[in-house]
C-alpha positions in Angstrom: -7.4 68.0 79.3 -8.9 67.9 75.8 -7.8 71.6 75.3 -4.3 70.7 76.4 -4.1 68.0 73.8 -5.5 70.3 71.1 -3.3 73.3 71.9 -0.1 72.0 70.2 -2.1 71.1 67.1 -3.8 74.5 67.0 -0.5 76.3 67.6 1.2 74.4 64.8 -1.7 75.0 62.3 -1.6 78.7 63.3 2.1 78.8 62.6 1.7 77.3 59.1 -1.5 79.2 58.1 -0.7 82.6 59.5 3.1 82.8 59.8 4.0 81.1 56.5 1.2 83.0 54.8 2.7 86.3 56.2 6.2 85.6 55.1 5.5 86.8 51.6 4.5 90.2 52.9 7.6 90.2 55.2 9.8 89.4 52.1 8.2 92.3 50.2 9.2 94.6 53.1 12.7 93.3 53.4 13.7 93.5 49.8 12.9 97.2 49.8 16.3 97.8 51.6 18.1 94.4 51.2 19.5 92.8 48.0 17.4 89.7 47.5 20.0 86.9 47.6 21.8 88.6 50.6 18.6 88.9 52.5 17.6 85.3 51.9 21.1 84.1 52.8 21.1 86.1 56.1 17.7 84.7 56.9 18.5 81.1 56.5 22.1 81.3 57.8 21.0 83.0 61.1 18.0 80.6 61.5 20.3 77.6 60.9 23.0 78.8 63.3 20.4 79.5 66.0 18.7 76.1 65.6 21.9 74.1 65.3 23.4 75.9 68.4 20.3 75.0 70.4 20.4 71.4 69.3 24.0 70.9 70.1 23.7 72.6 73.5 20.7 70.4 74.3 22.7 67.3 73.7 22.0 66.3 70.1 24.8 64.8 68.1 25.7 65.5 64.5 24.5 62.7 62.2 26.6 60.7 59.8 28.1 62.2 56.6 25.5 60.8 54.2 22.4 62.2 55.9 24.2 65.5 56.3 24.9 65.7 52.5 21.3 64.6 51.7 19.9 67.3 54.0 22.2 69.9 52.4 20.9 69.0 49.0 17.3 69.2 50.1 18.1 72.6 51.7 19.4 73.9 48.4 16.4 72.6 46.4 13.7 73.8 48.9 15.2 76.9 50.5 18.0 78.2 48.3 16.2 77.7 45.0 12.6 77.4 46.1 12.5 80.4 48.5 15.4 82.3 47.1 13.8 82.6 43.6 10.6 83.9 45.2 12.6 86.5 47.1 14.3 87.6 43.8 10.9 87.8 42.1 9.4 90.0 44.9 12.5 92.2 44.6 11.5 92.6 40.9 8.2 94.0 42.1 6.0 90.9 41.8 3.3 91.5 44.5 3.6 89.3 47.5 0.0 88.0 47.1 0.6 87.0 43.5 3.9 85.2 44.5 2.0 83.2 47.1 -0.7 82.2 44.6 2.0 81.0 42.2 3.7 79.0 45.0 0.4 77.4 45.8 1.0 75.3 42.8 3.7 73.3 44.6 1.3 70.4 45.4 0.5 70.1 41.7 4.1 69.7 40.7 4.7 67.4 43.7 2.1 65.1 42.2 3.9 65.1 38.9 7.2 64.1 40.5 5.4 61.5 42.6 4.3 59.8 39.4 7.9 60.0 38.1 9.2 58.2 41.3 6.5 55.5 40.9 4.1 56.7 43.5 0.5 55.8 42.6 -1.8 58.7 41.5 -5.5 59.0 40.6 -7.3 60.5 37.6 -9.0 63.0 40.0 -5.5 64.3 41.0 -4.6 64.8 37.3 -7.8 66.7 36.9 -6.6 69.0 39.6 -3.3 69.4 37.7 -5.1 70.4 34.6 -7.3 72.9 36.5 -4.2 74.3 38.3 -2.3 74.8 35.0 -5.4 76.7 33.7 -5.2 78.9 36.7 -1.5 79.6 36.1 -2.2 80.6 32.5 -5.1 82.8 33.7 -2.9 84.4 36.3 -0.2 85.2 33.7 -2.7 86.5 31.1 -3.3 89.8 32.6 -2.4 92.0 35.6 0.8 92.1 37.6 2.6 89.1 36.0 1.8 89.9 32.3 4.4 92.7 32.4 6.9 90.7 34.4 7.4 87.4 32.7 10.8 86.8 34.4 9.3 87.1 37.8 6.7 84.5 36.9 9.4 82.2 35.5 11.5 82.6 38.7 8.6 81.6 40.9 7.7 78.7 38.7 11.2 77.4 38.8 11.3 77.8 42.6 8.0 76.0 42.9 9.2 73.1 40.8 12.4 72.9 42.8 10.5 72.8 46.1 8.2 70.1 44.8 11.1 67.9 43.5 13.0 68.4 46.7 9.9 67.4 48.8 9.4 64.2 46.9 13.1 63.3 46.6 13.6 64.1 50.3 11.0 61.5 51.3 12.9 58.8 49.5 16.4 59.4 50.9 18.0 59.1 54.4 17.8 62.4 56.3 18.8 63.4 59.8 16.2 62.8 62.5 14.0 65.5 63.8 15.0 69.2 63.9 18.6 68.4 62.9 17.4 68.0 59.3 15.9 71.5 59.3 19.0 73.0 60.8 21.4 71.5 58.2 19.0 72.4 55.4 18.9 76.1 56.5 22.7 76.2 57.0 23.3 74.8 53.5 20.8 77.2 51.9 22.3 80.1 53.7 25.8 79.2 52.5 24.6 78.8 48.9 22.6 82.0 48.9 25.4 84.1 50.5 27.8 82.7 47.9 25.4 83.5 45.1 25.0 87.0 46.5 28.8 87.5 46.5 29.3 86.0 43.0 26.5 88.2 41.5 28.0 91.3 42.9 25.2 92.2 45.3 26.1 95.0 47.7 24.5 97.0 50.4 24.5 100.6 49.1 23.1 101.8 52.4 22.3 100.4 55.8 19.0 98.5 55.7 16.1 100.2 57.4 14.6 99.2 60.8 11.7 97.6 59.0 14.2 95.7 56.8 16.0 94.3 59.9 12.7 93.4 61.5 11.6 91.6 58.4 14.7 89.5 58.3 14.4 88.7 62.0 10.8 87.7 61.6 11.6 85.5 58.6 14.5 83.8 60.4 12.8 83.2 63.8 9.1 82.8 63.0 9.1 82.0 59.2 12.0 79.5 59.5 12.7 78.1 63.0 9.2 78.1 64.4 7.1 77.4 61.3 9.4 74.6 60.0 9.3 72.8 63.3 5.5 73.2 63.4 5.3 71.6 60.0 7.5 68.7 61.3 5.2 68.3 64.3 2.1 68.1 62.1 3.8 65.5 59.7 4.3 63.3 62.8 1.0 63.7 64.4 -1.8 64.4 61.9 -2.8 63.2 58.4 -0.9 64.5 55.4 -4.0 66.3 54.2 -4.1 68.4 57.3 -0.4 69.0 57.4 -0.3 70.2 53.8 -3.5 72.2 54.0 -1.3 75.4 54.4 -0.9 75.3 50.6 -4.3 76.7 50.0 -4.6 78.9 53.1 -1.3 80.7 52.7 -2.3 82.4 49.4 -5.4 83.8 51.0 -3.5 85.2 54.0 -0.8 86.6 51.7 -3.3 88.3 49.4 -5.2 89.8 52.3 -2.0 91.2 53.9 -0.7 92.5 50.6 -3.9 94.2 49.6 -4.8 95.4 53.1 -1.4 96.7 54.2 1.0 96.6 51.3 -1.0 98.7 48.8 -1.2 95.8 46.3 -4.0 95.6 43.8 -5.4 92.5 42.2 -7.4 92.6 39.0 -10.6 90.6 38.6 -8.7 88.1 36.5 -6.2 87.6 39.2 -8.9 87.0 41.8 -10.4 84.4 39.5 -7.0 82.8 39.0 -6.6 82.7 42.8 -9.9 80.8 43.2 -9.1 78.4 40.4 -5.6 77.5 41.7 -6.8 77.1 45.3 -9.6 74.8 44.0 -7.1 72.7 42.1 -4.8 72.4 45.1 -7.8 71.4 47.3 -8.7 68.8 44.7 -5.2 67.3 44.7 -4.6 67.4 48.4 -8.1 66.5 49.7 -9.6 64.7 46.8 -8.8 61.3 48.1 -10.7 62.1 51.3 -13.6 64.0 49.8 -14.1 61.6 47.0 -12.6 58.2 48.0 -12.1 55.6 45.3 -14.8 53.0 45.1 -13.6 49.5 46.1 -13.7 46.8 43.6 -16.1 44.0 44.5 -14.4 40.6 44.4 -16.9 37.6 44.1 -16.6 35.0 46.8 -15.7 31.5 45.6 -17.6 28.6 47.0 -15.6 26.2 49.1 -15.0 22.9 47.5 
């Protein structure tokens, strides 16, 4: 009985740790035969259509217009800009492991936007921000990103957009359950496909079998399954556990990239990986590892 209760939790964590961590490697395979915006657009459009069709067939109703528009905006911020820019950067030969390390900074930017929206923060968390920024500088000081500043800028913009969308999305009305994810993916797919058309992207040749498999994996596993796993965790476990993927994904992506993708990381980049992961752990788990001390209030004698 205990195992049956833990199985959904273990499955959801596996989806976030391994599947989301492996999507960077899958993107690097896909962009070898797909234009980046077109590939990202096909990924999210197909995932959104599949999920929306399943929801409608199973009896779900479309929400009101305002939640739909809100979800569409969040989809653009998180998926079209956040993930789309990462896809472009990997198309410009940023190694998948390095891209994942840069994206690991999302919780740091999330904290900054939380402060902007009036959400209370701690000095310990701002220490994590400072350490994370030092890790970003270290990562860009030598190795793969030093010769590709535009790739680094694209990933940073995508990370900032994802962080802002995450905080803003928690403060507006969104559709309930999986309907929000379906609308977000459809909106991102439309925007990315439009951007692909406007920028003149074209398929010069039919994508390879590995390219099609990469898009299929990203759409089904990386989008539909992993996003719903994340939603399950948000509803059933603490935020610290649900967001723990942020410091596991880079490790998975780096191991896949170096083990199977022929990517090489310099000693400086390995150090930057450790610094950034430490900063993210400090920000996401600091309140649990080092709880704030309570302020003693003297009792007043009864009169």
